[in-house]
Backbone bond lengths (Angstrom), bond angles and torsions (degrees), N, CA, C in turn:
res aa  C-N    CA-C-N  psi(-1)  N-CA   C-N-CA  omega(-1)  CA-C   N-CA-C  phi
1 M - - - 1.454 - - 1.517 110.33 -
2 N 1.331 116.37 143.23 1.461 121.04 177.02 1.522 109.28 -76.14
3 R 1.337 117.29 105.98 1.463 120.65 -172.99 1.519 112.07 -70.29
4 T 1.332 116.74 -24.57 1.463 117.61 -175.85 1.513 112.01 -65.28
5 I 1.329 117.98 -19.38 1.455 119.95 -178.93 1.518 111.60 -73.49
6 Q 1.354 116.96 -10.92 1.455 120.08 -175.06 1.523 113.42 -80.86
7 V 1.295 116.78 -18.59 1.444 119.02 -162.16 1.504 115.62 -59.35
8 F 1.317 117.83 -24.08 1.457 118.66 -174.56 1.500 111.22 -94.95
9 T 1.262 118.63 43.36 1.434 119.97 -171.54 1.485 114.14 -69.52
10 G 1.238 121.71 -28.75 1.423 117.62 -177.47 1.479 112.21 -144.58
11 L 1.256 119.35 7.44 1.454 123.80 -179.72 1.503 109.90 63.89
12 L 1.212 123.41 104.50 1.445 120.88 170.93 1.497 110.32 -162.30
13 V 1.382 116.38 -156.87 1.421 114.88 -164.05 1.501 117.98 -147.42
14 V 1.328 115.61 161.76 1.445 122.51 170.22 1.508 107.51 -160.57
15 T 1.246 117.70 171.61 1.451 127.40 175.73 1.502 117.24 26.41
16 L 1.256 114.91 83.29 1.471 118.10 171.20 1.516 108.10 -97.78
17 G 1.314 116.62 -1.94 1.451 120.13 -179.27 1.510 111.34 68.19
18 L 1.339 116.57 36.99 1.467 120.15 -177.84 1.527 110.73 -67.57
19 R 1.311 116.45 126.91 1.469 121.62 -179.95 1.515 109.15 -93.52
20 V 1.337 115.44 68.04 1.458 120.31 -179.20 1.513 108.21 -120.88
21 A 1.324 115.57 138.47 1.467 119.11 179.47 1.519 109.76 -59.14
22 E 1.334 117.35 142.11 1.456 121.92 -176.41 1.522 112.93 -54.79
23 P 1.338 120.46 -44.51 1.468 119.10 178.76 1.517 112.17 -59.41
24 A 1.349 117.19 -36.69 1.458 119.39 -179.47 1.514 110.72 -66.05
25 I 1.343 116.61 -40.65 1.465 119.78 178.30 1.517 110.12 -61.85
26 Q 1.312 116.43 -46.15 1.460 119.56 -178.56 1.516 111.31 -62.49
27 A 1.325 116.65 -32.25 1.459 119.22 -178.70 1.513 111.43 -73.97
28 Q 1.360 117.69 -31.18 1.445 119.81 -172.82 1.518 113.36 -92.96
29 E 1.362 116.54 -35.79 1.452 117.38 -171.83 1.522 111.21 -74.05
30 K 1.314 114.70 147.84 1.451 121.88 178.82 1.513 107.57 -120.12
31 K 1.293 116.34 106.55 1.452 120.43 -177.79 1.521 109.62 -85.37
32 V 1.332 114.46 133.82 1.453 119.45 -175.07 1.513 109.74 -126.99
33 T 1.282 116.54 138.58 1.447 121.13 171.63 1.517 107.85 -118.42
34 Q 1.330 115.77 169.26 1.453 118.99 179.92 1.520 111.19 -59.92
35 A 1.316 116.97 -31.71 1.460 120.00 -178.50 1.526 111.28 -72.89
36 D 1.347 116.20 -34.18 1.456 119.55 -177.02 1.521 112.98 -75.05
37 G 1.327 117.74 -26.75 1.444 121.57 -174.19 1.519 110.20 87.27
38 F 1.339 116.45 174.23 1.454 121.74 -175.69 1.526 110.78 -116.75
39 T 1.322 115.01 145.58 1.453 120.14 172.71 1.529 108.11 -75.74
40 A 1.335 115.99 171.92 1.459 120.18 -179.67 1.522 110.93 -60.14
41 E 1.335 117.47 -41.54 1.458 120.62 -178.82 1.529 110.84 -68.37
42 Q 1.340 116.02 -39.10 1.460 119.16 177.22 1.529 110.81 -66.71
43 Q 1.320 116.12 -34.03 1.461 119.58 177.46 1.521 110.67 -62.47
44 S 1.334 117.77 -31.70 1.461 119.71 178.35 1.522 110.89 -66.57
45 V 1.356 116.89 -32.54 1.460 120.37 175.01 1.528 110.04 -69.71
46 V 1.330 115.46 -42.35 1.467 120.12 178.56 1.519 110.17 -60.54
47 K 1.318 117.48 -42.54 1.464 121.45 -179.67 1.517 110.65 -62.58
48 S 1.338 116.65 -41.81 1.455 120.26 177.18 1.532 110.81 -61.46
49 A 1.339 115.76 -40.42 1.466 120.35 178.99 1.522 110.82 -64.25
50 E 1.327 116.96 -40.03 1.469 120.52 179.58 1.519 111.02 -65.14
51 N 1.327 116.92 -41.61 1.461 120.48 178.72 1.529 110.83 -65.76
52 Y 1.321 115.06 -37.89 1.458 119.77 177.76 1.523 110.47 -62.79
53 R 1.325 116.11 -46.15 1.458 120.54 -179.14 1.537 111.03 -61.85
54 A 1.327 116.70 -38.90 1.459 119.97 178.62 1.525 111.16 -62.37
55 A 1.344 115.81 -41.75 1.466 119.47 178.08 1.518 110.88 -66.09
56 Y 1.321 116.38 -38.81 1.466 121.71 179.43 1.530 109.70 -60.46
57 N 1.323 117.08 -48.09 1.462 120.90 -176.05 1.521 112.74 -71.05
58 K 1.340 117.10 -14.04 1.462 120.96 172.24 1.529 111.43 -91.79
59 G 1.328 116.68 -8.86 1.452 120.81 -177.07 1.514 113.34 69.72
60 D 1.334 116.82 28.33 1.462 122.94 -176.53 1.532 109.17 -88.03
61 I 1.332 116.13 90.13 1.461 121.64 -174.93 1.532 111.38 -60.57
62 Q 1.333 117.12 -46.39 1.459 120.24 -176.73 1.522 111.15 -62.26
63 K 1.309 117.23 -41.63 1.462 120.80 177.56 1.519 110.12 -64.10
64 L 1.316 117.52 -41.19 1.463 121.09 179.73 1.521 111.18 -60.59
65 M 1.331 116.13 -43.02 1.456 118.97 -177.38 1.531 111.80 -65.71
66 S 1.329 117.40 -22.66 1.466 120.13 -179.69 1.526 111.97 -69.35
67 F 1.336 117.12 -14.25 1.460 120.46 -179.88 1.539 111.66 -85.56
68 F 1.348 118.19 -8.81 1.459 121.24 -174.87 1.524 111.58 -102.49
69 A 1.327 114.83 145.37 1.459 120.29 169.33 1.525 108.05 -70.94
70 P 1.367 118.17 149.54 1.461 119.88 -177.44 1.526 113.59 -54.96
71 E 1.336 117.20 -34.67 1.466 120.98 -177.40 1.531 112.43 -94.57
72 A 1.321 117.58 17.12 1.468 121.91 -176.47 1.532 111.56 -56.80
73 R 1.324 114.90 151.13 1.465 121.13 178.61 1.521 109.05 -131.09
74 L 1.338 115.53 142.53 1.465 121.31 178.67 1.521 108.44 -127.58
75 I 1.334 116.21 129.12 1.469 122.07 177.09 1.521 107.65 -116.49
76 T 1.322 116.64 117.33 1.452 120.80 -175.43 1.527 111.51 -78.53
77 V 1.309 114.98 170.05 1.458 120.53 178.97 1.518 111.15 -63.27
78 D 1.326 117.03 -23.45 1.464 121.24 178.65 1.521 112.63 -87.83
79 G 1.351 117.15 -1.16 1.458 120.64 178.11 1.517 114.47 91.95
80 D 1.335 118.46 2.32 1.465 121.04 177.18 1.526 109.31 -73.99
81 V 1.327 116.16 140.08 1.463 122.00 -177.12 1.522 109.48 -112.91
82 F 1.352 116.72 128.83 1.455 122.87 176.79 1.528 106.98 -118.81
83 Q 1.320 115.13 119.19 1.458 121.43 -172.76 1.532 110.00 -111.66
84 G 1.331 115.69 122.87 1.454 120.42 175.94 1.513 113.56 89.17
85 I 1.342 115.04 161.13 1.452 121.90 -175.04 1.525 112.40 -59.27
86 M 1.326 118.75 -42.32 1.451 121.08 -174.58 1.530 111.47 -64.24
87 E 1.325 117.30 -43.84 1.469 119.22 179.34 1.523 111.02 -67.47
88 I 1.316 116.83 -41.08 1.462 120.38 179.62 1.524 110.16 -64.58
89 Q 1.328 116.76 -41.57 1.455 120.01 178.90 1.530 110.77 -62.06
90 G 1.321 117.16 -40.93 1.456 120.20 178.08 1.518 112.02 -62.48
91 L 1.324 116.48 -38.90 1.470 120.89 177.43 1.516 110.90 -62.23
92 F 1.329 115.96 -46.55 1.458 120.10 -179.38 1.527 111.36 -64.64
93 Q 1.330 116.49 -43.91 1.455 120.01 -178.02 1.517 110.84 -60.31
94 A 1.336 116.45 -43.36 1.462 120.33 178.62 1.520 111.19 -63.59
95 G 1.339 115.83 -38.03 1.461 119.50 -179.63 1.512 112.13 -66.06
96 F 1.310 117.41 -44.25 1.466 120.91 -179.86 1.529 110.73 -69.50
97 D 1.333 117.50 -37.80 1.462 120.20 -179.26 1.523 112.07 -65.05
98 S 1.334 116.85 -36.06 1.465 120.32 -175.38 1.524 113.43 -94.21
99 N 1.340 117.75 -3.25 1.465 121.05 -178.47 1.523 109.98 -134.10
100 P 1.338 117.96 79.48 1.466 120.52 -179.74 1.529 111.66 -57.16
101 G 1.330 115.34 137.93 1.462 119.94 178.12 1.513 113.45 75.24
102 L 1.321 117.70 22.79 1.466 121.29 -178.44 1.527 110.34 -65.33
103 T 1.325 117.09 123.67 1.458 121.85 177.14 1.524 109.72 -135.49
104 M 1.342 114.90 162.43 1.454 119.96 -172.77 1.519 110.96 -135.89
105 T 1.320 115.16 144.50 1.460 121.92 167.61 1.521 107.45 -122.22
106 N 1.334 116.23 154.71 1.456 120.18 -172.88 1.519 110.01 -131.41
107 D 1.316 116.69 129.78 1.462 122.56 175.59 1.525 108.18 -109.61
108 L 1.325 115.89 90.11 1.464 121.77 -176.56 1.522 109.26 -78.28
109 R 1.329 116.58 123.30 1.460 120.63 -176.27 1.530 113.28 -101.59
110 S 1.332 118.96 -35.88 1.466 118.53 -177.79 1.515 110.98 -157.24
111 I 1.334 115.11 151.68 1.463 122.93 172.87 1.525 107.17 -132.36
112 R 1.330 116.21 131.28 1.457 121.01 175.19 1.525 108.61 -119.00
113 L 1.303 116.06 135.47 1.456 121.33 175.02 1.518 108.38 -103.60
114 I 1.322 116.25 126.12 1.467 121.54 177.33 1.527 106.53 -116.25
115 G 1.322 116.13 105.62 1.455 120.09 -173.43 1.516 109.86 68.68
116 D 1.337 116.38 -152.13 1.456 121.21 -177.25 1.517 113.40 -102.22
117 S 1.344 118.14 -5.21 1.459 118.20 -170.39 1.524 114.64 -131.26
118 V 1.337 117.59 8.02 1.463 120.43 178.97 1.524 109.13 -132.32
119 A 1.310 115.52 133.22 1.461 121.13 176.92 1.518 108.69 -133.20
120 L 1.315 115.70 138.97 1.460 121.21 179.27 1.525 108.96 -118.57
121 E 1.303 115.58 125.26 1.467 120.83 179.41 1.515 108.97 -117.16
122 S 1.322 115.88 143.65 1.461 122.00 175.48 1.511 108.89 -135.35
123 G 1.318 116.62 146.31 1.456 120.57 178.68 1.510 111.29 178.77
124 F 1.324 115.34 -157.05 1.455 122.28 -179.31 1.524 108.79 -131.72
125 S 1.322 115.60 139.24 1.454 121.99 -179.94 1.517 109.67 -119.21
126 S 1.340 116.36 135.48 1.465 120.84 179.22 1.517 109.17 -127.32
127 T 1.324 116.91 135.27 1.452 121.38 179.03 1.518 110.46 -124.44
128 T 1.320 115.65 150.69 1.461 122.97 173.75 1.526 108.02 -135.74
129 T 1.323 116.19 165.12 1.453 121.02 175.39 1.520 109.16 -125.28
130 R 1.319 116.12 174.48 1.454 119.90 -179.97 1.521 110.83 -63.83
131 I 1.332 116.05 -31.83 1.467 120.40 -177.72 1.519 111.52 -88.65
132 D 1.318 116.76 -42.36 1.466 121.69 -176.21 1.526 109.23 -109.66
133 K 1.331 116.53 106.29 1.461 121.59 -178.05 1.524 113.07 -88.81
134 R 1.326 116.46 -0.72 1.469 118.78 178.73 1.527 108.97 -78.23
135 P 1.337 118.39 124.22 1.467 119.17 -176.93 1.522 112.65 -65.76
136 D 1.321 115.55 136.03 1.463 122.43 174.04 1.525 106.36 -106.75
137 T 1.322 117.25 118.35 1.463 121.58 -167.34 1.524 111.33 -117.11
138 V 1.326 115.32 137.57 1.464 121.95 171.56 1.521 108.28 -131.06
139 A 1.331 115.85 153.90 1.467 120.62 169.00 1.530 107.31 -84.34
140 Y 1.332 116.81 149.56 1.457 118.59 179.01 1.525 110.83 -138.45
141 H 1.324 114.20 155.43 1.457 122.99 172.05 1.532 105.94 -135.41
142 I 1.305 117.78 130.49 1.463 121.16 -177.05 1.526 109.91 -131.30
143 I 1.314 115.08 137.13 1.463 121.56 173.79 1.526 108.41 -101.99
144 H 1.322 116.12 122.73 1.464 121.90 173.13 1.528 108.32 -102.71
145 V 1.305 115.82 140.60 1.459 120.77 171.53 1.526 107.66 -123.73
146 K 1.333 116.02 145.51 1.454 119.65 -178.77 1.528 109.06 -91.23
147 R 1.337 115.12 125.20 1.459 122.56 178.92 1.533 108.47 -127.04
148 N 1.323 116.96 119.26 1.462 121.61 179.53 1.530 112.22 51.82
149 G 1.344 114.20 40.83 1.457 119.86 175.85 1.518 114.75 82.74
150 E 1.334 118.95 1.04 1.463 121.88 -179.71 1.524 110.33 -120.82
151 W 1.335 115.57 144.26 1.453 120.22 176.91 1.522 110.31 -78.86
152 K 1.333 116.44 130.23 1.448 122.41 177.20 1.529 109.37 -123.20
153 I 1.312 115.12 146.21 1.466 119.59 178.69 1.519 109.10 -77.65
154 F 1.327 115.95 122.29 1.463 121.53 -179.83 1.527 110.78 -98.21
155 E 1.337 116.74 -41.11 1.459 119.71 -179.47 1.517 110.05 -152.78
156 V 1.336 114.95 141.33 1.470 122.14 176.10 1.515 108.35 -126.96
157 I 1.305 116.08 132.80 1.469 121.04 176.39 1.525 108.50 -126.98
158 E 1.314 115.77 124.92 1.464 121.55 174.30 1.521 110.04 -91.43
159 A 1.320 116.15 155.03 1.467 121.14 175.03 1.515 108.59 -150.84
160 E 1.311 115.11 153.74 1.461 118.94 174.13 1.522 108.64 -66.17
161 P 1.346 118.04 132.21 1.470 118.46 176.31 1.506 110.64 -64.08
162 A 1.328 116.42 149.83 1.465 120.38 178.89 1.515 109.17 -56.88
163 K 1.310 115.03 133.29 1.460 119.79 -179.27 1.519 110.23 -76.66
164 E 1.316 115.42 119.96 1.455 119.72 175.67 1.526 108.08 -84.35
165 S 1.305 115.21 146.55 1.457 118.46 178.10 1.516 109.58 -61.69
166 Q 1.319 115.39 129.74 1.449 119.97 -177.26 1.527 110.11 -77.60
167 P 1.341 116.05 139.70 1.451 118.19 177.37 1.523 110.73 -63.45
168 L 1.301 115.89 143.33 1.452 121.06 -179.32 1.519 109.72 -62.61
169 D 1.322 116.63 135.69 1.455 121.33 178.29 1.525 108.45 -79.14
170 H 1.323 115.48 92.65 1.463 120.04 -176.98 1.521 111.16 -64.80
171 A 1.332 116.99 -36.23 1.463 119.60 -179.05 1.521 110.94 -59.60
172 E 1.332 116.30 -37.94 1.460 120.15 178.85 1.520 110.97 -65.49
173 K 1.332 116.34 -39.11 1.461 119.74 -179.98 1.529 111.62 -67.01
174 L 1.327 116.49 -27.35 1.468 120.46 -177.00 1.521 112.45 -97.92
175 A 1.332 117.81 1.62 1.461 121.06 -173.25 1.521 112.50 -57.08
176 E 1.335 117.24 -32.76 1.466 119.80 -177.69 1.525 112.68 -69.40
177 L 1.333 116.65 -12.21 1.463 120.00 178.19 1.523 112.05 -99.78
178 D 1.323 116.52 11.79 1.466 119.84 -177.88 1.527 111.72 -61.66
179 F 1.343 116.96 -24.83 1.464 119.46 -179.90 1.527 112.42 -62.80
180 L 1.343 117.27 -17.58 1.458 120.19 179.58 1.527 112.70 -73.14
181 I 1.341 116.72 -23.02 1.458 120.10 -172.76 1.523 110.58 -63.38
182 G 1.339 115.18 129.13 1.457 121.32 179.04 1.521 111.47 135.44
183 D 1.324 115.79 -176.03 1.466 122.20 177.78 1.530 108.81 -102.40
184 W 1.319 115.55 130.02 1.454 121.34 -177.27 1.528 109.84 -122.92
185 Q 1.326 115.82 137.72 1.466 122.65 178.68 1.528 109.01 -103.36
186 E 1.330 116.10 124.47 1.459 120.11 179.05 1.521 110.25 -84.66
187 D 1.326 115.64 133.24 1.462 119.92 177.06 1.521 108.76 -75.66
188 A 1.325 116.79 98.89 1.465 121.83 -177.91 1.515 109.18 -129.54
189 E 1.326 115.13 146.74 1.460 119.74 -177.76 1.522 112.04 -78.62
190 S 1.317 118.03 -31.23 1.463 119.99 -176.84 1.531 109.76 -100.32
191 D 1.339 116.19 -117.90 1.457 119.92 179.39 1.527 110.48 -61.64
192 Q 1.315 116.58 144.51 1.454 120.86 177.15 1.529 109.49 -80.23
193 V 1.317 115.06 132.14 1.461 121.01 -178.78 1.527 108.42 -114.36
194 H 1.314 115.71 131.38 1.464 121.33 -178.83 1.529 109.18 -116.34
195 H 1.336 115.79 143.78 1.457 122.58 174.52 1.530 106.45 -118.38
196 R 1.294 117.49 118.90 1.468 121.99 -176.67 1.521 108.61 -118.08
197 A 1.346 117.26 109.85 1.467 122.32 -177.05 1.524 110.11 -110.03
198 R 1.344 116.38 138.66 1.468 121.74 -178.72 1.529 108.82 -150.86
199 W 1.318 116.35 157.34 1.455 120.80 172.93 1.520 109.38 -78.58
200 S 1.330 115.96 145.29 1.460 120.10 173.27 1.519 108.80 -68.32
201 A 1.329 116.59 167.52 1.460 121.00 -175.74 1.521 112.09 -58.69
202 N 1.346 117.80 -38.38 1.467 120.53 -179.09 1.530 112.64 -91.02
203 H 1.325 117.34 4.11 1.458 123.71 175.95 1.534 112.10 65.92
204 N 1.319 117.35 20.71 1.457 121.05 179.54 1.526 112.90 -96.47
205 Y 1.309 117.08 -10.84 1.464 121.32 -178.83 1.521 109.67 -139.64
206 I 1.321 115.28 157.44 1.462 121.99 166.23 1.523 106.91 -107.96
207 L 1.294 115.83 127.47 1.468 121.92 179.87 1.522 108.64 -106.48
208 I 1.326 116.30 128.36 1.460 121.48 -179.20 1.528 108.96 -122.01
209 D 1.324 115.52 118.30 1.469 120.93 175.70 1.516 108.58 -97.71
210 Y 1.327 116.27 135.30 1.457 122.21 174.72 1.522 107.35 -108.07
211 L 1.334 115.03 121.26 1.457 120.14 -174.16 1.525 110.27 -125.27
212 V 1.321 116.36 145.68 1.460 122.22 176.61 1.523 108.11 -113.81
213 E 1.318 115.77 132.78 1.464 120.45 178.41 1.526 109.32 -101.03
214 T 1.297 116.12 115.55 1.463 122.64 178.17 1.514 108.05 -126.89
215 D 1.323 116.46 126.45 1.471 121.16 -176.58 1.522 110.81 52.53
216 K 1.339 115.16 42.00 1.462 123.16 176.94 1.525 113.93 62.82
217 K 1.338 116.51 22.36 1.453 121.27 175.98 1.523 109.58 -118.83
218 L 1.334 115.92 132.06 1.462 120.85 179.59 1.518 110.37 -90.48
219 T 1.315 115.57 132.80 1.465 121.64 177.54 1.522 109.04 -128.79
220 T 1.339 117.07 121.67 1.464 119.98 176.52 1.514 109.16 -72.30
221 F 1.313 117.08 126.60 1.459 117.87 178.51 1.519 112.05 -119.69
222 A 1.343 117.91 -7.34 1.466 119.75 176.38 1.523 109.20 -162.18
223 T 1.320 115.40 148.70 1.463 121.50 175.15 1.521 108.39 -131.99
224 Q 1.314 116.34 133.62 1.456 122.24 179.96 1.533 108.96 -116.66
225 R 1.328 115.85 134.49 1.467 121.72 176.78 1.521 107.68 -112.39
226 V 1.329 115.65 121.62 1.464 121.22 -178.81 1.531 107.87 -108.80
227 G 1.333 116.66 126.03 1.456 119.46 -176.92 1.520 111.58 -149.35
228 W 1.330 115.26 -178.99 1.462 122.21 -179.51 1.514 109.53 -96.40
229 D 1.324 116.53 125.83 1.456 123.25 176.72 1.529 107.64 -92.63
230 A 1.356 115.76 99.50 1.468 119.92 -174.04 1.525 112.05 -65.91
231 K 1.319 117.61 -32.63 1.457 120.28 -178.28 1.520 111.46 -66.95
232 N 1.325 116.42 -45.28 1.458 120.46 -176.80 1.526 113.22 -97.31
233 K 1.352 116.49 2.61 1.463 121.79 177.36 1.523 111.16 53.34
234 S 1.320 115.59 53.83 1.460 119.60 -178.05 1.520 109.96 -153.83
235 I 1.332 115.55 162.29 1.459 121.20 172.55 1.524 107.97 -85.13
236 R 1.310 115.37 132.15 1.454 120.87 -178.12 1.522 108.90 -136.01
237 S 1.322 116.06 151.82 1.465 119.93 177.75 1.520 110.10 -128.78
238 W 1.330 114.10 155.33 1.457 122.24 179.50 1.521 107.34 -129.54
239 L 1.331 116.77 128.16 1.461 122.50 -175.67 1.527 109.58 -113.15
240 F 1.308 115.96 135.36 1.468 121.52 179.91 1.525 108.74 -131.14
241 E 1.335 116.41 122.78 1.459 121.06 178.03 1.523 110.05 -100.11
242 E 1.313 114.90 153.75 1.467 119.30 -176.45 1.527 112.68 -65.86
243 D 1.327 117.11 -24.44 1.469 118.81 -178.50 1.527 112.50 -88.10
244 G 1.352 117.54 2.75 1.461 120.65 177.86 1.513 114.46 107.32
245 G 1.310 117.84 -8.86 1.457 120.09 175.78 1.527 110.21 -68.45
246 H 1.326 116.17 152.88 1.465 119.28 -178.43 1.522 109.20 -155.53
247 G 1.338 116.09 160.41 1.455 119.59 179.94 1.514 111.23 -163.47
248 T 1.311 115.25 170.34 1.459 121.99 177.70 1.519 108.50 -139.68
249 A 1.340 116.01 156.18 1.467 119.31 -177.10 1.520 110.00 -150.29
250 L 1.323 114.93 150.37 1.459 123.01 176.26 1.516 107.86 -105.51
251 W 1.355 116.74 130.08 1.452 122.56 -178.07 1.535 109.27 -106.69
252 V 1.334 117.16 127.55 1.464 121.85 178.72 1.519 108.41 -133.96
253 R 1.319 116.40 130.29 1.454 119.10 178.11 1.520 109.61 -75.22
254 S 1.320 116.61 141.10 1.457 120.91 -178.60 1.525 110.38 -67.74
255 E 1.339 116.29 160.98 1.461 120.91 -177.03 1.525 111.75 -62.50
256 D 1.342 117.35 -32.42 1.467 119.06 179.87 1.529 112.01 -82.85
257 G 1.336 116.52 -5.46 1.456 120.75 176.94 1.513 115.14 74.30
258 K 1.330 117.62 8.80 1.463 120.52 -175.24 1.517 113.77 -99.23
259 S 1.319 117.17 -9.02 1.465 118.96 -178.27 1.525 109.69 -151.01
260 W 1.320 115.41 170.64 1.461 122.49 176.66 1.517 109.41 -117.88
261 L 1.327 116.29 135.43 1.454 122.36 176.61 1.521 107.95 -104.37
262 I 1.331 116.13 126.12 1.459 121.84 -173.33 1.526 108.72 -122.75
263 K 1.302 116.04 119.30 1.461 122.12 178.65 1.516 107.90 -105.57
264 S 1.335 117.13 116.47 1.462 120.35 -172.05 1.523 112.51 -124.05
265 E 1.328 114.10 152.02 1.461 123.10 173.16 1.516 107.35 -132.77
266 A 1.331 116.26 141.72 1.465 119.81 -175.85 1.522 110.49 -145.88
267 V 1.322 113.59 160.33 1.465 121.65 176.07 1.522 107.30 -129.55
268 L 1.344 116.99 124.24 1.453 120.55 177.48 1.525 110.24 -75.70
269 N 1.323 115.81 169.62 1.473 119.11 -177.42 1.524 112.44 -67.01
270 N 1.355 117.19 -14.38 1.468 120.15 176.51 1.528 112.47 -95.08
271 G 1.360 115.95 4.75 1.458 119.90 178.06 1.512 114.49 93.40
272 Q 1.312 118.24 -3.92 1.458 120.62 -178.90 1.526 109.79 -70.31
273 E 1.333 115.89 134.88 1.458 121.18 -178.19 1.525 110.26 -98.28
274 L 1.348 114.57 134.23 1.450 121.70 -179.87 1.526 109.84 -125.70
275 S 1.320 116.27 157.31 1.462 121.33 171.46 1.520 108.18 -147.31
276 A 1.334 115.40 155.88 1.458 119.25 -179.64 1.517 109.54 -165.21
277 S 1.326 115.03 157.98 1.456 122.17 170.22 1.519 107.21 -112.26
278 T 1.326 115.71 144.18 1.461 120.88 -178.39 1.520 109.00 -133.35
279 R 1.335 115.53 137.66 1.448 120.34 170.15 1.515 107.85 -110.36
280 L 1.319 116.14 124.83 1.465 122.04 -178.27 1.521 107.61 -117.75
281 K 1.331 116.55 125.69 1.459 120.20 -173.67 1.516 110.18 -138.73
282 L 1.349 115.99 135.83 1.459 121.86 173.01 1.521 107.30 -89.68
283 T 1.327 117.06 121.58 1.460 121.07 -175.39 1.526 110.99 -86.41
284 A 1.336 114.63 173.75 1.459 120.37 -178.20 1.519 112.18 -64.30
285 N 1.324 117.45 -29.22 1.470 120.43 179.64 1.526 111.92 -94.66
286 N 1.336 115.70 23.59 1.473 122.61 174.87 1.529 113.05 61.79
287 Q 1.303 116.27 31.29 1.455 121.05 167.05 1.528 108.13 -98.60
288 I 1.317 116.58 162.42 1.461 121.60 173.05 1.522 108.10 -111.16
289 E 1.320 115.65 127.58 1.455 121.31 175.20 1.521 109.12 -102.60
290 I 1.326 116.16 134.24 1.464 121.63 -179.99 1.522 108.33 -125.82
291 L 1.338 116.40 122.07 1.458 122.03 177.52 1.520 108.37 -120.86
292 K 1.333 116.59 123.18 1.465 121.75 178.35 1.530 108.59 -106.05
293 Y 1.349 116.24 130.04 1.463 121.67 -177.41 1.532 108.70 -147.20
294 D 1.324 115.72 177.48 1.477 121.03 -176.99 1.529 110.59 50.52
295 R 1.299 116.34 45.62 1.462 121.20 -176.79 1.532 110.15 -88.38
296 T 1.341 115.49 140.26 1.465 120.33 175.78 1.521 109.62 -137.88
297 A 1.345 114.90 152.68 1.464 122.17 172.90 1.516 106.78 -133.39
298 E 1.343 115.92 116.99 1.461 121.44 -176.80 1.531 110.80 54.93
299 G 1.346 115.68 37.19 1.458 121.01 176.95 1.509 114.77 83.69
300 K 1.330 118.68 -4.59 1.459 121.41 -179.74 1.523 109.99 -98.69
301 A 1.338 115.97 137.52 1.455 121.08 -175.55 1.521 111.42 -68.37
302 L 1.311 114.93 142.64 1.462 122.48 175.35 1.522 108.39 -119.47
303 P 1.325 118.78 152.61 1.470 120.78 -179.63 1.531 111.08 -67.45
304 D 1.332 114.61 154.58 1.458 119.21 175.41 1.523 109.74 -64.18
305 M 1.311 116.10 153.24 1.454 120.56 178.46 1.528 109.78 -94.67
306 P 1.330 116.86 152.95 1.476 119.40 175.79 1.527 110.12 -61.83
307 V 1.320 115.81 155.48 1.458 120.56 178.08 1.529 109.69 -62.34
308 I 1.336 115.51 133.10 1.462 121.88 175.70 1.522 108.18 -103.49
309 R 1.316 116.15 133.43 1.458 120.62 178.96 1.524 110.21 -116.22
310 L 1.336 114.22 134.13 1.452 120.74 178.53 1.520 109.46 -112.55
311 T 1.319 116.41 136.42 1.455 122.58 177.12 1.514 108.75 -114.91
312 K 1.329 116.23 131.52 1.461 120.00 -177.33 1.525 110.28 -74.74
313 K 1.327 115.25 132.72 1.452 121.13 179.57 1.525 110.05 -86.35
314 A 1.310 116.79 145.82 1.459 120.81 176.43 1.518 109.50 -70.26
315 P 1.344 117.55 146.81 1.468 119.72 178.30 1.518 110.93 -60.68
316 A 1.330 116.03 149.57 1.458 121.07 176.87 1.519 109.10 -64.37
317 P 1.346 118.51 150.65 1.469 120.79 -180.00 1.515 113.80 -53.24
318 S 1.353 117.31 -38.20 1.458 120.46 179.79 1.521 111.30 -64.69
319 A 1.340 116.13 -36.02 1.460 119.97 179.10 1.520 111.01 -69.27
320 L 1.357 115.72 -38.65 1.460 119.44 177.21 1.512 110.67 -63.49
321 K 1.313 116.74 -39.88 1.460 120.82 -178.95 1.516 111.08 -64.70
322 S 1.343 116.45 -43.06 1.455 119.89 -177.57 1.516 111.92 -70.91
323 A 1.361 116.36 -22.71 1.454 119.77 -178.27 1.530 111.70 -79.34
324 N 1.334 116.80 -20.26 1.464 120.79 -178.79 1.522 111.48 -82.70
């Protein structure tokens, strides 16, 4: 999309090169935010901006040009300068011709009145097209001047909006644990234990349900949430049992990259504190081996547990059908 066509989103102003002493400007200008509301005179600027936006969304070039002073100037976000109505009109015409369905929304942030004939507006403008619905946003500053009782656009300046810090891509941090996703059967002599791992809806966590099968009935007895701890720059998990027990663990990949070392601490529903180290490894035959060691209960050492092996279950026929 041609971004330069966005600049006139709400009609406003900047840099008129006013040679007024700073104290005088501060005394005269009235800064307004959305929370403060607008004075009657500021509302007249807002009304002009609304009418301009309506003409823009209709693609009415002639109506749009009526909002500009003859000597108006437009400076795009790329630094290109368009001087006068004819150049500005050519810019707009090219933008509408090459972007079918071009429409604009305006986020007006402030209006300042300097004397009776100058108004400065600042905000953000976003445009979309019929083909590209992703908003393209620029910051803008517009200088309005009053001519024969009407506000006219004297100058428009586009700018890149301030870059907000992007949220950390948690899914990327957890990508190395994607092998966990699926249903796993634990090799157990008594009750059958199942491990069911899935991505959360927003793909920011891995959720693991631990289920016990007794008399052919599955009962969830614990759920583990594995996610990225941005503060400590590490993968961490939180375990919640149905009886009130809970725990947390730190996940670290081994130096050889073939296994994960998990250091966990937990509290049972009776208040007893436990700790353990776990090595989790995906084997060559696509099984998962789990070894628990360095186990303690209330500070007292417990013996290591035998290796637990998990075998991945094939998807149910209905799931295979829906995946095709």
